ChimeraX commands (.cxc) that place a marker at each C-alpha (Angstrom):
marker #1 position 55.21,-0.90,54.05 radius 0.5
marker #1 position 55.11,1.76,50.62 radius 0.5
marker #1 position 51.57,0.57,49.93 radius 0.5
marker #1 position 50.20,1.65,53.68 radius 0.5
marker #1 position 51.66,5.12,52.84 radius 0.5
marker #1 position 48.60,7.93,52.95 radius 0.5
marker #1 position 47.74,9.49,49.24 radius 0.5
marker #1 position 46.64,11.87,51.13 radius 0.5
marker #1 position 49.33,13.01,53.03 radius 0.5
marker #1 position 50.53,14.23,49.20 radius 0.5
marker #1 position 47.56,16.62,49.10 radius 0.5
marker #1 position 48.21,18.18,52.37 radius 0.5
marker #1 position 51.88,18.55,51.50 radius 0.5
marker #1 position 51.06,20.55,48.21 radius 0.5
marker #1 position 48.67,22.41,49.67 radius 0.5
marker #1 position 51.43,23.78,52.80 radius 0.5
marker #1 position 54.61,23.73,50.54 radius 0.5
marker #1 position 52.03,25.88,47.98 radius 0.5
marker #1 position 50.69,27.99,51.19 radius 0.5
marker #1 position 54.06,29.10,53.28 radius 0.5
marker #1 position 56.44,28.48,50.62 radius 0.5
marker #1 position 54.84,31.44,48.01 radius 0.5
marker #1 position 52.57,33.52,50.59 radius 0.5
marker #1 position 49.63,35.38,49.40 radius 0.5
marker #1 position 49.07,33.14,46.65 radius 0.5
marker #1 position 45.54,32.46,45.61 radius 0.5
marker #1 position 43.94,29.11,44.88 radius 0.5
marker #1 position 41.27,30.53,42.63 radius 0.5
marker #1 position 43.23,32.22,40.34 radius 0.5
marker #1 position 43.31,31.50,36.87 radius 0.5
marker #1 position 45.81,29.42,35.80 radius 0.5
marker #1 position 44.30,28.50,32.06 radius 0.5
marker #1 position 41.21,28.74,30.16 radius 0.5
marker #1 position 39.51,25.98,27.31 radius 0.5
marker #1 position 37.33,27.40,25.52 radius 0.5
marker #1 position 34.10,25.42,25.22 radius 0.5
marker #1 position 32.03,23.76,22.14 radius 0.5
marker #1 position 29.46,25.78,23.81 radius 0.5
marker #1 position 31.33,28.97,23.30 radius 0.5
marker #1 position 31.90,29.57,27.14 radius 0.5
marker #1 position 35.53,29.15,28.67 radius 0.5
marker #1 position 36.01,26.71,31.72 radius 0.5
marker #1 position 38.84,28.35,33.90 radius 0.5
marker #1 position 41.00,25.90,35.66 radius 0.5
marker #1 position 42.76,27.16,38.87 radius 0.5
marker #1 position 45.34,25.91,40.80 radius 0.5
marker #1 position 42.75,25.06,43.32 radius 0.5
marker #1 position 40.62,22.83,41.09 radius 0.5
marker #1 position 44.00,20.98,40.01 radius 0.5
marker #1 position 44.71,20.44,43.75 radius 0.5
marker #1 position 40.99,19.06,44.21 radius 0.5
marker #1 position 40.88,16.72,40.93 radius 0.5
marker #1 position 44.17,15.10,41.96 radius 0.5
marker #1 position 42.77,14.36,45.39 radius 0.5
marker #1 position 39.39,13.14,43.73 radius 0.5
marker #1 position 42.26,10.14,42.14 radius 0.5
marker #1 position 43.84,9.77,45.43 radius 0.5
marker #1 position 40.54,9.38,47.12 radius 0.5
marker #1 position 39.73,6.62,44.66 radius 0.5
marker #1 position 43.01,4.55,44.91 radius 0.5
marker #1 position 42.57,4.68,48.61 radius 0.5
marker #1 position 39.18,2.93,48.43 radius 0.5
marker #1 position 40.74,0.58,46.32 radius 0.5
marker #1 position 43.70,-0.14,48.51 radius 0.5
marker #1 position 40.86,-0.47,51.29 radius 0.5
marker #1 position 39.34,-3.28,49.33 radius 0.5
marker #1 position 42.22,-5.51,50.36 radius 0.5
marker #1 position 42.89,-7.74,53.03 radius 0.5
marker #1 position 45.96,-8.06,54.32 radius 0.5
marker #1 position 47.90,-7.70,58.06 radius 0.5
marker #1 position 49.17,-4.14,57.15 radius 0.5
marker #1 position 45.77,-2.32,56.30 radius 0.5
marker #1 position 45.16,-2.05,59.99 radius 0.5
marker #1 position 48.00,0.38,59.47 radius 0.5
marker #1 position 47.16,2.21,55.99 radius 0.5
marker #1 position 44.19,3.24,58.35 radius 0.5
marker #1 position 45.77,4.01,61.15 radius 0.5
marker #1 position 48.20,5.81,58.83 radius 0.5
marker #1 position 45.01,7.89,56.88 radius 0.5
marker #1 position 43.19,8.58,60.30 radius 0.5
marker #1 position 46.68,10.21,61.73 radius 0.5
marker #1 position 46.61,12.38,58.33 radius 0.5
marker #1 position 43.00,13.48,58.78 radius 0.5
marker #1 position 43.88,14.19,62.37 radius 0.5
marker #1 position 46.25,16.05,62.05 radius 0.5
marker #1 position 44.96,18.55,59.08 radius 0.5
marker #1 position 41.51,18.96,60.82 radius 0.5
marker #1 position 44.53,20.22,63.73 radius 0.5
marker #1 position 45.55,22.47,60.75 radius 0.5
marker #1 position 42.33,23.73,59.41 radius 0.5
marker #1 position 41.47,24.54,63.10 radius 0.5
marker #1 position 44.46,26.61,63.94 radius 0.5
marker #1 position 45.93,27.74,61.50 radius 0.5
marker #1 position 44.75,30.84,58.99 radius 0.5
marker #1 position 46.88,29.43,55.77 radius 0.5
marker #1 position 44.61,26.84,55.91 radius 0.5
marker #1 position 41.56,28.40,56.45 radius 0.5
marker #1 position 40.11,28.39,53.05 radius 0.5
marker #1 position 37.52,25.95,50.95 radius 0.5
marker #1 position 40.18,24.56,48.83 radius 0.5
marker #1 position 41.58,23.15,52.58 radius 0.5
marker #1 position 38.22,22.30,53.52 radius 0.5
marker #1 position 37.24,19.76,50.87 radius 0.5
marker #1 position 40.89,18.31,51.46 radius 0.5
marker #1 position 39.55,17.54,54.79 radius 0.5
marker #1 position 36.08,16.39,53.76 radius 0.5
marker #1 position 37.92,13.95,50.97 radius 0.5
marker #1 position 40.15,12.45,54.12 radius 0.5
marker #1 position 36.99,12.51,56.02 radius 0.5
marker #1 position 35.70,9.91,53.56 radius 0.5
marker #1 position 38.61,8.22,53.21 radius 0.5
marker #1 position 38.79,7.45,56.67 radius 0.5
marker #1 position 34.65,6.55,57.21 radius 0.5
marker #1 position 35.31,4.03,54.02 radius 0.5
marker #1 position 38.51,2.69,54.30 radius 0.5
marker #1 position 37.19,1.18,58.19 radius 0.5
marker #1 position 33.54,0.57,57.32 radius 0.5
marker #1 position 34.94,-1.51,54.02 radius 0.5
marker #1 position 37.75,-3.17,56.18 radius 0.5
marker #1 position 35.32,-3.64,58.52 radius 0.5
marker #1 position 32.97,-6.13,55.66 radius 0.5
marker #1 position 35.74,-7.83,54.30 radius 0.5
marker #1 position 36.98,-8.92,57.81 radius 0.5
marker #1 position 33.48,-10.12,58.53 radius 0.5
marker #1 position 33.63,-11.91,55.05 radius 0.5
marker #1 position 36.53,-13.29,55.51 radius 0.5
marker #1 position 35.87,-14.51,58.78 radius 0.5
marker #1 position 32.18,-16.32,57.75 radius 0.5
marker #1 position 33.71,-17.86,54.81 radius 0.5
marker #1 position 37.01,-19.86,57.17 radius 0.5
marker #1 position 33.93,-20.57,59.28 radius 0.5
marker #1 position 31.71,-22.60,56.43 radius 0.5
marker #1 position 34.67,-24.22,55.18 radius 0.5
marker #1 position 35.58,-26.10,58.74 radius 0.5
marker link #1:1,2 radius 0.2
marker link #1:2,3 radius 0.2
marker link #1:3,4 radius 0.2
marker link #1:4,5 radius 0.2
marker link #1:5,6 radius 0.2
marker link #1:6,7 radius 0.2
marker link #1:7,8 radius 0.2
marker link #1:8,9 radius 0.2
marker link #1:9,10 radius 0.2
marker link #1:10,11 radius 0.2
marker link #1:11,12 radius 0.2
marker link #1:12,13 radius 0.2
marker link #1:13,14 radius 0.2
marker link #1:14,15 radius 0.2
marker link #1:15,16 radius 0.2
marker link #1:16,17 radius 0.2
marker link #1:17,18 radius 0.2
marker link #1:18,19 radius 0.2
marker link #1:19,20 radius 0.2
marker link #1:20,21 radius 0.2
marker link #1:21,22 radius 0.2
marker link #1:22,23 radius 0.2
marker link #1:23,24 radius 0.2
marker link #1:24,25 radius 0.2
marker link #1:25,26 radius 0.2
marker link #1:26,27 radius 0.2
marker link #1:27,28 radius 0.2
marker link #1:28,29 radius 0.2
marker link #1:29,30 radius 0.2
marker link #1:30,31 radius 0.2
marker link #1:31,32 radius 0.2
marker link #1:32,33 radius 0.2
marker link #1:33,34 radius 0.2
marker link #1:34,35 radius 0.2
marker link #1:35,36 radius 0.2
marker link #1:36,37 radius 0.2
marker link #1:37,38 radius 0.2
marker link #1:38,39 radius 0.2
marker link #1:39,40 radius 0.2
marker link #1:40,41 radius 0.2
marker link #1:41,42 radius 0.2
marker link #1:42,43 radius 0.2
marker link #1:43,44 radius 0.2
marker link #1:44,45 radius 0.2
marker link #1:45,46 radius 0.2
marker link #1:46,47 radius 0.2
marker link #1:47,48 radius 0.2
marker link #1:48,49 radius 0.2
marker link #1:49,50 radius 0.2
marker link #1:50,51 radius 0.2
marker link #1:51,52 radius 0.2
marker link #1:52,53 radius 0.2
marker link #1:53,54 radius 0.2
marker link #1:54,55 radius 0.2
marker link #1:55,56 radius 0.2
marker link #1:56,57 radius 0.2
marker link #1:57,58 radius 0.2
marker link #1:58,59 radius 0.2
marker link #1:59,60 radius 0.2
marker link #1:60,61 radius 0.2
marker link #1:61,62 radius 0.2
marker link #1:62,63 radius 0.2
marker link #1:63,64 radius 0.2
marker link #1:64,65 radius 0.2
marker link #1:65,66 radius 0.2
marker link #1:66,67 radius 0.2
marker link #1:67,68 radius 0.2
marker link #1:68,69 radius 0.2
marker link #1:69,70 radius 0.2
marker link #1:70,71 radius 0.2
marker link #1:71,72 radius 0.2
marker link #1:72,73 radius 0.2
marker link #1:73,74 radius 0.2
marker link #1:74,75 radius 0.2
marker link #1:75,76 radius 0.2
marker link #1:76,77 radius 0.2
marker link #1:77,78 radius 0.2
marker link #1:78,79 radius 0.2
marker link #1:79,80 radius 0.2
marker link #1:80,81 radius 0.2
marker link #1:81,82 radius 0.2
marker link #1:82,83 radius 0.2
marker link #1:83,84 radius 0.2
marker link #1:84,85 radius 0.2
marker link #1:85,86 radius 0.2
marker link #1:86,87 radius 0.2
marker link #1:87,88 radius 0.2
marker link #1:88,89 radius 0.2
marker link #1:89,90 radius 0.2
marker link #1:90,91 radius 0.2
marker link #1:91,92 radius 0.2
marker link #1:92,93 radius 0.2
marker link #1:93,94 radius 0.2
marker link #1:94,95 radius 0.2
marker link #1:95,96 radius 0.2
marker link #1:96,97 radius 0.2
marker link #1:97,98 radius 0.2
marker link #1:98,99 radius 0.2
marker link #1:99,100 radius 0.2
marker link #1:100,101 radius 0.2
marker link #1:101,102 radius 0.2
marker link #1:102,103 radius 0.2
marker link #1:103,104 radius 0.2
marker link #1:104,105 radius 0.2
marker link #1:105,106 radius 0.2
marker link #1:106,107 radius 0.2
marker link #1:107,108 radius 0.2
marker link #1:108,109 radius 0.2
marker link #1:109,110 radius 0.2
marker link #1:110,111 radius 0.2
marker link #1:111,112 radius 0.2
marker link #1:112,113 radius 0.2
marker link #1:113,114 radius 0.2
marker link #1:114,115 radius 0.2
marker link #1:115,116 radius 0.2
marker link #1:116,117 radius 0.2
marker link #1:117,118 radius 0.2
marker link #1:118,119 radius 0.2
marker link #1:119,120 radius 0.2
marker link #1:120,121 radius 0.2
marker link #1:121,122 radius 0.2
marker link #1:122,123 radius 0.2
marker link #1:123,124 radius 0.2
marker link #1:124,125 radius 0.2
marker link #1:125,126 radius 0.2
marker link #1:126,127 radius 0.2
marker link #1:127,128 radius 0.2
marker link #1:128,129 radius 0.2
marker link #1:129,130 radius 0.2
marker link #1:130,131 radius 0.2
marker link #1:131,132 radius 0.2
marker link #1:132,133 radius 0.2
marker link #1:133,134 radius 0.2
view
């Protein structure tokens, strides 16, 4: 059942812990700066790191969507519930009205839509293969 755990729940939990446990913390503030070969400086903030982590989660969620197990439907339902809860939070909670949260929400939407589409395509191929073997 741990394989069905929606990884975006971790991203939203991190966001909420920072937003509610440390009020006034900015997602745009600079955490560190990396000097580039061009002479420019790349500044990295907390929001950037959370979005990068969430992109990794999106990659692993896409890999999970390609499985064709019976619990795949549970995985997609849980991801859909996470998206709906995050959407409600984005619309109703003042602390969630940031660009970082909006991009997390968009990644979660991509996860939900792509997960269902990939699963439906995989299921269709499984049905066709079974039909050909008879």
